[in-house]
C-alpha positions in Angstrom: 58.0 138.9 -85.9 56.8 142.5 -86.5 54.8 142.2 -83.3 58.0 141.5 -81.4 59.7 144.5 -83.0 56.7 146.7 -81.9 57.0 145.4 -78.3 60.7 146.0 -78.3 60.2 149.6 -79.6 57.6 150.3 -76.9 59.9 149.0 -74.2 62.8 151.2 -75.5 60.5 154.2 -75.3 59.4 153.4 -71.8 63.0 152.8 -70.6 64.2 156.0 -72.3 61.7 158.0 -70.2 62.7 156.5 -66.9 64.2 158.7 -64.3 68.0 158.3 -63.9 67.8 156.6 -60.6 65.5 153.9 -62.0 67.7 153.2 -65.1 70.0 151.2 -62.8 67.2 148.6 -62.6 66.8 148.8 -66.4 67.5 145.1 -67.1 64.9 143.8 -64.5 62.3 146.4 -65.7 62.9 145.4 -69.3 62.4 141.7 -68.7 59.3 142.2 -66.6 57.8 144.8 -68.9 58.4 142.5 -72.0 56.7 139.6 -70.2 53.8 141.7 -69.1 53.2 143.2 -72.6 53.4 139.8 -74.3 51.0 138.4 -71.8 48.6 141.3 -72.3 48.8 141.1 -76.1 48.3 137.3 -76.1 45.2 137.7 -73.8 43.8 140.3 -76.2 44.0 137.8 -79.1 45.2 140.3 -81.6 45.7 139.4 -85.2 48.2 140.8 -87.7 47.0 143.0 -90.5 47.9 140.3 -92.9 45.7 137.7 -91.1 42.9 140.2 -91.0 43.2 140.9 -94.7 43.2 137.2 -95.5 40.1 136.6 -93.5 38.4 139.6 -95.0 39.1 138.3 -98.5 37.8 134.8 -97.5 34.6 136.3 -96.1 34.1 138.3 -99.3 34.5 135.2 -101.5 32.2 133.2 -99.2 29.6 136.0 -99.3 29.7 136.0 -103.1 29.3 132.2 -103.2 26.4 132.4 -100.9 24.7 135.1 -103.0 25.2 132.9 -106.1 23.7 129.9 -104.4 20.7 132.0 -103.2 20.1 133.1 -106.8 20.3 129.5 -108.0 17.9 128.4 -105.3 15.4 131.2 -106.1 15.6 130.1 -109.8 15.0 126.5 -108.9 12.1 127.4 -106.7 10.5 129.5 -109.4 11.0 126.7 -111.9 9.5 124.2 -109.5 6.5 126.4 -108.8 5.8 127.0 -112.6 5.8 123.2 -113.3 3.0 122.6 -110.7 
């Protein structure tokens, strides 16, 4: 919902800066502008900061697990080579 609030805030700023003669068409402009912005943001496939932080943490844990597995594999390979 924070995204919707940002869109609404941006629309209010645009509408506030319209010349007086265009303010009469405010409602139509607001509807069309909101639809255009939502379509653009959807097409851009933006993610929220929270989603980004979750994915960053997940990647960090995955990277740590991979490093741990690589260490274990190296140890097993060394052990295997020493037994031959």
